NUGU-779492 format. One line per field, with one value per residue (C-alpha): residue in three letters; x, y, z. Coordinates in Angstrom, 1 decimal, padded with zeros to 4 digits. Layout:
REM residues N
residu	[ala; ...]
u	[X; ...]
v	[Y; ...]
w	[Z; ...]
***
This chain:
REM residues 366
residu	[met; phe; trp; tyr; leu; ala; asp; ala; thr; thr; pro; ala; ala; pro; thr; leu; arg; glu; ala; gln; glu; asn; ala; thr; gln; ala; ala; gly; trp; val; glu; glu; asn; trp; ser; val; trp; leu; gly; ala; gly; leu; arg; ile; leu; leu; ile; val; val; ile; ala; phe; ala; leu; arg; ser; val; val; arg; arg; thr; ile; thr; lys; leu; ile; asn; arg; met; asn; arg; ala; ser; gln; ala; thr; glu; gly; leu; pro; leu; arg; gly; leu; leu; val; asn; ala; glu; arg; arg; arg; gln; arg; ser; glu; ala; ile; gly; ser; val; leu; arg; ser; val; thr; ser; phe; val; ile; leu; gly; thr; ala; ala; leu; thr; val; leu; ser; val; leu; ser; ile; asn; leu; ala; pro; leu; leu; ala; ser; ala; gly; val; ala; gly; ile; ala; leu; gly; phe; gly; ala; arg; asn; leu; val; thr; asp; phe; leu; ser; gly; val; phe; met; ile; leu; glu; asp; gln; tyr; gly; val; gly; asp; val; val; asp; ala; gly; val; ala; ser; gly; glu; val; ile; glu; val; gly; leu; arg; val; thr; lys; leu; arg; gly; asp; glu; gly; glu; ile; trp; tyr; val; arg; asn; gly; glu; ile; lys; arg; ile; gly; asn; lys; ser; gln; gly; trp; ala; thr; ala; ser; val; asp; val; his; leu; arg; pro; asp; glu; asp; leu; glu; lys; ala; arg; arg; ala; ile; val; glu; ala; gly; glu; arg; met; ala; ala; glu; glu; pro; trp; asn; glu; arg; leu; trp; gly; pro; val; asp; val; leu; gly; leu; glu; ser; met; thr; leu; glu; ser; leu; val; ile; arg; thr; ser; ala; arg; thr; met; pro; gly; lys; arg; leu; gly; val; glu; arg; glu; leu; arg; trp; arg; val; lys; gln; ala; phe; asp; glu; ala; gly; ile; arg; ile; val; gly; ala; gly; pro; glu; pro; ala; asp; glu; ala; pro; gln; arg; asp; pro; leu; ala; gly; val; ala; pro; pro; ser; ala; leu; ala; ser; pro; thr; ser; pro; gln; ser; val; asn; ala; ser; pro; leu; pro; gln; ser; pro; pro; ala; pro; pro; ser; ser; pro; ala; ser; gly; pro; asn; val; pro; his; leu; ser; lys]
u	[-104.8; -103.7; -101.1; -099.6; -099.3; -097.6; -095.2; -094.4; -093.6; -091.7; -088.2; -087.4; -084.9; -081.5; -080.7; -077.7; -076.0; -076.4; -075.0; -072.0; -071.4; -071.5; -069.1; -066.8; -066.8; -066.1; -063.3; -061.8; -062.1; -060.4; -057.7; -057.1; -056.9; -055.4; -051.9; -052.9; -054.3; -051.4; -049.0; -050.9; -051.1; -047.4; -046.6; -048.8; -047.2; -043.8; -044.6; -046.0; -043.0; -040.5; -042.3; -042.4; -038.8; -037.6; -039.6; -038.2; -034.6; -034.9; -036.6; -033.9; -031.2; -032.8; -033.1; -029.5; -028.4; -030.5; -029.1; -025.5; -026.2; -027.6; -024.5; -022.3; -024.1; -023.9; -020.2; -019.7; -021.3; -018.0; -016.2; -015.3; -016.6; -019.9; -021.8; -020.4; -021.8; -025.4; -027.7; -028.0; -031.8; -032.1; -030.0; -031.9; -035.3; -034.1; -032.8; -035.9; -038.1; -036.1; -036.1; -039.9; -040.4; -038.0; -039.7; -043.1; -042.1; -040.4; -043.4; -045.8; -043.6; -042.9; -046.3; -048.0; -045.9; -046.6; -050.3; -050.3; -048.3; -050.7; -053.7; -051.9; -051.3; -055.0; -055.6; -057.4; -057.4; -055.5; -056.3; -059.8; -058.3; -055.4; -057.7; -060.0; -057.1; -055.8; -059.2; -059.5; -056.0; -056.7; -059.9; -058.1; -055.3; -057.8; -059.7; -056.6; -054.2; -053.4; -052.4; -050.3; -048.7; -047.9; -046.4; -044.2; -043.0; -042.1; -040.2; -038.1; -037.5; -036.1; -034.0; -032.6; -032.0; -033.6; -034.1; -034.2; -035.0; -033.4; -033.1; -034.6; -036.5; -038.8; -041.5; -043.4; -046.7; -044.9; -041.4; -039.7; -037.6; -038.3; -039.3; -040.6; -040.3; -042.9; -043.9; -047.1; -046.7; -043.8; -044.0; -042.5; -042.2; -042.6; -040.9; -043.7; -043.8; -046.7; -046.5; -047.3; -048.4; -047.4; -048.4; -045.4; -047.4; -048.0; -044.4; -043.5; -040.2; -038.2; -035.3; -033.0; -031.2; -029.2; -027.3; -023.8; -022.9; -024.5; -023.3; -023.4; -023.6; -023.2; -023.6; -021.7; -022.9; -020.2; -020.0; -018.9; -015.8; -014.4; -011.2; -012.2; -008.8; -008.9; -012.4; -011.3; -008.4; -010.7; -013.3; -010.6; -009.0; -012.4; -013.1; -009.7; -010.2; -013.6; -012.4; -009.8; -012.3; -014.7; -017.4; -016.9; -013.8; -016.1; -019.0; -016.8; -015.7; -013.7; -012.3; -014.4; -014.1; -014.7; -016.4; -016.3; -018.7; -022.3; -023.7; -022.5; -024.6; -024.1; -025.3; -023.5; -021.2; -022.2; -019.5; -020.5; -018.8; -019.3; -018.2; -019.0; -020.5; -021.9; -025.5; -028.1; -025.7; -025.9; -028.0; -025.8; -022.6; -024.1; -025.1; -021.7; -019.9; -021.9; -021.1; -017.3; -017.2; -018.9; -016.4; -013.5; -014.9; -015.2; -011.6; -010.4; -012.5; -014.6; -018.1; -021.0; -024.4; -027.8; -031.2; -029.9; -028.7; -025.1; -022.7; -021.7; -018.0; -017.7; -019.9; -021.6; -020.4; -022.8; -023.9; -022.9; -025.8; -028.3; -029.5; -029.6; -033.0; -033.5; -033.5; -036.8; -038.2; -039.1; -035.5; -035.1; -037.0; -037.3; -039.0; -042.6; -043.4; -041.8; -043.5; -046.9; -046.2; -045.0; -047.6; -049.4; -048.1; -050.3; -051.8; -051.0; -053.6; -056.2; -055.9; -058.4; -061.5; -063.0; -065.9; -068.2; -067.9; -069.2; -069.1; -072.5; -072.2; -071.1; -068.3; -069.4; -067.0; -067.1]
v	[287.7; 288.8; 291.1; 288.2; 286.0; 288.8; 289.4; 285.7; 285.1; 288.3; 288.5; 291.7; 294.0; 294.1; 297.2; 299.3; 298.2; 294.5; 295.1; 297.0; 294.1; 291.5; 293.6; 293.9; 290.1; 289.4; 291.8; 290.4; 286.8; 287.9; 289.7; 286.7; 284.2; 286.1; 285.3; 281.6; 281.8; 283.7; 281.3; 278.3; 279.9; 280.7; 277.1; 275.7; 278.0; 277.0; 273.3; 273.6; 275.6; 273.2; 270.2; 271.4; 272.7; 269.4; 267.5; 269.6; 269.1; 265.4; 264.9; 267.1; 265.0; 261.8; 263.2; 264.3; 260.8; 259.1; 261.5; 260.7; 257.0; 257.5; 259.6; 256.8; 254.3; 256.6; 256.9; 253.3; 253.6; 253.8; 251.0; 247.9; 245.6; 247.5; 244.2; 242.9; 245.7; 246.4; 247.6; 251.4; 251.3; 248.7; 250.7; 253.9; 252.3; 250.6; 253.8; 255.8; 253.2; 253.3; 257.1; 257.2; 254.8; 256.8; 260.1; 258.7; 257.3; 260.5; 262.7; 260.4; 260.3; 264.0; 265.3; 262.7; 263.7; 267.4; 266.8; 264.9; 267.7; 270.3; 268.4; 268.1; 271.9; 272.4; 270.3; 267.6; 264.1; 261.9; 258.6; 258.1; 259.4; 256.9; 254.1; 254.9; 255.2; 251.8; 250.1; 251.8; 250.7; 247.1; 247.1; 248.7; 246.1; 243.2; 244.8; 245.6; 242.9; 241.9; 245.4; 245.7; 242.3; 243.4; 246.6; 245.1; 242.3; 244.9; 247.0; 244.0; 242.7; 246.1; 246.5; 243.0; 243.4; 240.0; 241.1; 244.2; 245.6; 243.4; 240.2; 237.0; 235.4; 232.5; 233.7; 230.4; 231.9; 233.4; 233.7; 236.2; 239.4; 242.0; 245.3; 247.2; 246.7; 248.4; 248.4; 246.5; 244.8; 243.4; 243.4; 240.5; 240.0; 236.4; 234.5; 235.2; 238.9; 238.9; 241.0; 239.5; 241.6; 239.7; 240.9; 241.0; 239.3; 236.2; 235.5; 232.7; 231.8; 233.3; 232.1; 234.8; 233.6; 236.9; 237.1; 235.6; 233.5; 231.1; 227.8; 227.1; 223.4; 222.0; 218.3; 217.1; 213.9; 211.9; 208.7; 205.7; 205.1; 208.7; 209.5; 210.9; 212.6; 214.3; 215.5; 216.8; 218.8; 220.3; 221.4; 222.9; 224.8; 226.1; 227.4; 229.1; 230.9; 232.0; 233.3; 235.4; 237.3; 240.1; 240.1; 236.6; 237.5; 239.4; 237.0; 233.9; 233.8; 230.6; 228.1; 225.7; 222.4; 219.0; 217.1; 213.7; 211.2; 211.9; 208.8; 206.0; 203.9; 201.8; 204.8; 207.7; 209.1; 212.3; 214.6; 217.2; 220.6; 223.3; 226.9; 229.6; 232.7; 236.1; 235.9; 236.4; 235.5; 231.7; 231.0; 233.2; 231.6; 228.1; 229.0; 230.5; 227.5; 225.0; 227.0; 227.0; 223.3; 222.4; 224.4; 222.8; 219.3; 220.1; 221.2; 218.2; 215.7; 214.6; 213.5; 214.1; 212.4; 214.0; 214.0; 213.6; 210.3; 209.3; 209.6; 206.2; 205.0; 204.1; 203.5; 200.1; 197.6; 196.7; 193.0; 191.6; 189.2; 191.9; 192.2; 188.5; 186.9; 183.8; 180.4; 179.5; 176.0; 177.1; 177.5; 173.7; 172.3; 168.9; 170.1; 169.3; 173.0; 173.5; 170.5; 171.6; 175.2; 174.2; 174.5; 171.3; 169.8; 170.4; 167.3; 166.8; 168.0; 165.4; 164.3; 165.9; 163.8; 163.2; 165.4; 162.4; 161.2; 163.1; 162.6; 160.9; 158.9; 155.3; 153.9; 151.3; 148.8; 146.9]
w	[045.3; 041.8; 043.3; 045.3; 042.1; 040.1; 042.9; 043.2; 039.5; 038.7; 040.2; 042.0; 040.2; 041.9; 043.7; 043.0; 046.1; 045.1; 041.7; 043.2; 045.6; 042.7; 040.6; 043.5; 044.2; 040.4; 040.3; 043.5; 042.1; 038.8; 040.8; 042.9; 040.0; 037.1; 038.1; 038.1; 034.7; 033.4; 034.8; 033.4; 030.0; 029.9; 031.0; 028.3; 025.7; 026.8; 026.7; 023.2; 022.0; 023.5; 022.1; 018.5; 018.7; 020.0; 017.4; 014.6; 015.8; 016.2; 012.8; 011.1; 012.8; 011.6; 008.0; 007.9; 009.1; 006.4; 003.7; 004.9; 004.6; 001.0; 000.0; 001.3; -000.9; -003.9; -003.5; -004.5; -007.9; -009.8; -008.0; -010.0; -007.3; -007.1; -007.5; -004.2; -002.3; -001.2; -004.0; -003.9; -004.4; -001.7; 000.7; 000.0; 000.5; 003.7; 005.1; 004.1; 005.7; 008.9; 008.9; 008.4; 011.4; 013.6; 012.7; 013.3; 016.7; 017.7; 016.8; 018.7; 021.8; 022.0; 021.1; 023.3; 026.3; 025.6; 025.5; 028.8; 030.4; 029.2; 030.6; 034.0; 034.0; 033.5; 036.6; 034.7; 036.2; 033.8; 035.5; 033.8; 030.5; 030.6; 031.6; 028.6; 026.3; 027.5; 026.9; 023.5; 022.6; 023.5; 021.4; 018.5; 018.8; 018.7; 015.8; 013.7; 014.9; 011.3; 010.5; 013.6; 012.9; 009.3; 010.5; 013.2; 010.9; 008.2; 010.7; 011.9; 008.3; 007.3; 010.5; 010.2; 006.4; 005.6; 002.0; -000.1; -003.6; -006.3; -004.2; -005.5; -002.6; -001.8; 000.6; 000.7; -000.5; -003.5; -005.0; -007.3; -007.4; -004.8; -006.4; -003.3; 000.5; 002.6; 006.2; 005.5; 002.0; 000.0; -003.8; -005.7; -009.5; -010.5; -013.3; -015.7; -015.0; -012.5; -009.4; -006.0; -003.1; 000.1; 003.5; 005.8; 008.6; 006.3; 005.7; 008.1; 006.5; 003.6; 001.6; 000.1; -003.0; -003.4; -000.2; 000.4; -002.6; -005.1; -006.6; -010.3; -011.2; -014.7; -015.6; -018.7; -020.4; -022.2; -024.1; -022.1; -024.1; -023.7; -021.8; -018.4; -017.7; -021.1; -020.4; -017.0; -018.5; -021.1; -018.5; -016.2; -019.1; -020.2; -016.6; -016.4; -019.7; -018.5; -015.2; -016.9; -019.1; -018.3; -016.9; -015.6; -013.6; -011.3; -011.3; -010.6; -007.0; -007.2; -009.7; -011.7; -009.8; -011.4; -008.6; -010.4; -011.8; -010.8; -012.5; -014.8; -017.1; -020.3; -022.4; -020.8; -018.1; -016.2; -014.9; -012.4; -012.3; -009.7; -009.2; -006.5; -008.1; -007.3; -005.9; -008.5; -011.4; -011.1; -014.3; -016.5; -015.3; -015.9; -019.5; -020.3; -018.7; -020.8; -023.9; -023.3; -022.2; -025.5; -027.5; -025.6; -026.2; -029.9; -030.1; -028.1; -030.2; -027.1; -028.0; -025.7; -025.6; -025.3; -026.8; -030.4; -032.0; -031.3; -034.3; -035.8; -035.5; -039.2; -042.3; -042.2; -044.8; -047.6; -047.7; -051.2; -051.1; -050.2; -053.8; -054.6; -054.6; -052.5; -054.4; -056.0; -056.6; -060.1; -061.0; -061.3; -064.4; -062.8; -059.6; -059.1; -059.1; -062.5; -064.0; -062.8; -063.9; -067.4; -070.3; -071.5; -074.8; -077.8; -079.7; -083.5; -085.9; -087.3; -091.0; -093.4; -094.2; -097.7; -098.9; -099.4; -095.9; -093.1; -089.5; -089.5; -092.6; -092.1; -094.1; -096.6; -097.7; -101.0]
***
C-alpha cells in the first residue's frame, strides 16, 4: 500500500533515451526557426534604423528652413523702412512655433509608423490594439478637449499670422500689447502694465490694431468768429512741415487732410483733421500734430477755445458814476427825514431867583 502511494506521487526519472530525444527535438525546432528569428530581427533593426535616420533628416531640414527664415528677417535690420516690415522678434517666434509643430508632427508620424510595422513583423494582431487606441484617444479627447482646442487654435493663429509679438490687439476678454505667442496661451500686457494670460481657445474674435495702417484724428476747437480758410491753411502748412521732418516722414503715410467742420455751436467751431499713419504710431502722431497746429495758430494769430477762459477783445470801460453814492433823502434839509433827524432846539435858561424866595415860599405882596 505504502509502496503504491510513493510510486504515484514521485515522478519517474527520465531515461537517457528520453533526454536524448527531447534534446534532438529542441535542436531541430531551433534549426527550423532560427532563420525566421534572424530574419525578423534584421527586419526590426532595419525598420528602427530607417525610422530614426528619416526622422533626423526631416527634423534637420525643418531646422535649416527655419534658420533661413530668421536670417532673412535679420537682413532687414538696417533698412530705413524697417518699421514697415514684420517685426523680427515676431517673425522669429512665429517661425520657431511652426518649426516646433512640424518637428513634433514628423516625429509622431515616423515613429508611430515604425512601431506599427515592428508589431506586424512580430505577427501581433493590430486590430485589437488599434481599437483600444481609438477608444483611449476618444476618451482623452473628451477629457482634455479644452487643451486640444487651445492647441489647435494656437496653431491656426500662428499659421494665419493673426497677430504676433509687438502687436496691440483687442481679444475681447483682454486687450493690450502681445508679448508672447504660444500654442496654448497668449500673453498680453495691458495699459497699466498688467500681464494677461489668455487661452487661445477662449479667443472668439480679435482686433489687431497694428496691421495694415492706422488713422490719426485731431479735432481743433476755434472761436466762432475766426476765419476758417485761414485756419485751414495753417493746419495744412503744419502738416506739410511735419511730413518733411524725421521721424514723421516715415510714420506719416499720407498728407494731413482737413475733413471740415465736425460741429458748430455758438461757443466754438470744431475742425476735424485726419492722416493715415504707420500702425502702432497713431497716438504719437496725434500728439505731435496737435503741438504743431497750436504753434501754427499762435503764429497766425488764430485763437482756440478750450477748458480755459476766452481772452477778452478789449479792456472794459470804467463807469464814471461807479464811485458816486446814490442820492439820499437826508441831503435835502427840508425833507421830512432831515427834519426828524435834526437835533431839538434848546430852551433859553430861566432867570435867577432871589435868595429870600424859594420854590415853596409864596410871594407876599404889600
